[in-house]
N, C-alpha and C positions, 0 to 999 in steps of 0.2 A: 504494500500499500504506499509506503514512504517513497519508493522508487517512482511511482506514478506521479506523486505530488512534485518531486524533484524535477522530473522530466517536464512537467507543465511549467514550472518556474523557470527552468532552463530555456525552454522555447519562448516564454514570454520575455525573458531578459534578452535573448537573441533578437527577437523582433523589435524590441525597444532600442537596441543598440546595434542594429544590423550594419549601418553605415560605418560606424567606428570599427567594428570587428572586421569588416571587409577591408577597410583601409589599413588596419594592422597587418592582415595577412599579405596584402599587396606590398606593403612597405618591407615586411620581413623577407619576402621573396626577392625584392629588388636589392636589399642589403646582402643577401646570400650571394647573388650574382656578382656583387662588387668585391666580395671578400677574396683575399688571396688564398693560397694553398694552406696556410696556417690558420685560416679563419679570422685573420686580422684585416683591418681596413687601412687603406692608404689615405691618411689625412691630408697629405700634400696634394694628392690628385683632387681631392674634394675642394681644397682651397683654390687650386687653379681653376676648377670649374666654376666655383662661386665668383671668382674675379672675372672670368670670361662672361658669365651670365649677367653680372652687374654692368659690365661694359656694354653688352648688347642692350640691356634694359635702358641705360642712359641714352644710347644712340636712338633707340625707338622713342623714348620720351621726348627727345628734341624734335623728332619728326611730328609727334603728336601735338606738341605745343604750337608748332607752326600751322598744322592743319586746324587745330582748335581756334587759333587766332583768326584764320581766314573764315572759318565757320561763324565765329561771332560777328565778324564784319558783314558777312552775308545776311545774318539774322537782322542786323541793324538796317541794311538796305531793304530787306523784305518788309520790315516794319514801316519804313518811310514810304515805300511803294504802296503798301496796303492803305496807309493813311491818306495818301494822295488820291488813290482810287476811290476811297470812301468819300472824300470831300467832293470829288467830281460827281459822284452819284447823287450826293445830297444837293449839290447845285443844280443838277439836271432835274431832280425831283421837284425842287422849289420852283424852277423855271416852268416846268410842266403844270404845277399847281397854279402858278400865277397866270399862265396862258389860259388854263381852263376857267379860272375865276374871271378873267377879262372877257372871255367869250360868253360866259353865262351873263355877265353884266351887260354886254352889248345886246344879247338876245332879249333880256328883260327890258332894256331901254327901247328896243325896236317895237315892242308890243304896246 
């Protein structure tokens, strides 16, 4: 009977922590691949890889900053274009309303 309760709790724990458990097993497998014949790890190689990845990240970040700056500029242009279009539409609407009011006034005066 106790074994059944344990199995249920074990399954419940696994379901609650499935992502962490899977990440652990993937990490362990990757670490085993990187270990040398003695089962030890080359810290120097990891430091070199970290330096290389940081350099790549910095280069990519510089590209991102330039692209983001251009994007922000385009957003400002879009805002001002939308504002100008809205103003033109409002002016056209007012002109149409004034024209209709004028025509209604002429018709009523003609009667």
